[in-house]
Steps between C-alpha positions, in 0.01 A plus 500: 500500500669270248589794276657680796706191593616456140596867485714463812674193360576666166625819662727306736644308205555811286674721761837319493505539121514880531853502647792550262823308554824700483785287367866539593618446141346536155351174365668349195171395343207739496188448287392782267321777693563323833613738777765432762611734780872486584694659787771680303792716618456732199159620625475767771401413857131409526469391137526163327579405141190404300598262219246423225561203270504555125434293190793345317734752341410790731666612822335481840356823639654609830396788726547594866161525672370556853341187645286530814627287788154344543524362145852359513674204655868421461585165339803334343506430128549139397794470256 
């Protein structure tokens, strides 16, 4: 019974972590290999810009990807 209760608590705590936040603008600072999803006008309808941080001296990787609506929530980037 205790194991079942602990499983419910851990699953309830982990579900909000699965959602990805879609930013309105690209963040200025992005850690190496960190991923940010950005609503960008250059991407076709239904796609978002996936920005991956890079180590010093290299450019960020950017690609338009499809993001399921269940996984995304729209948020504003903090300048």
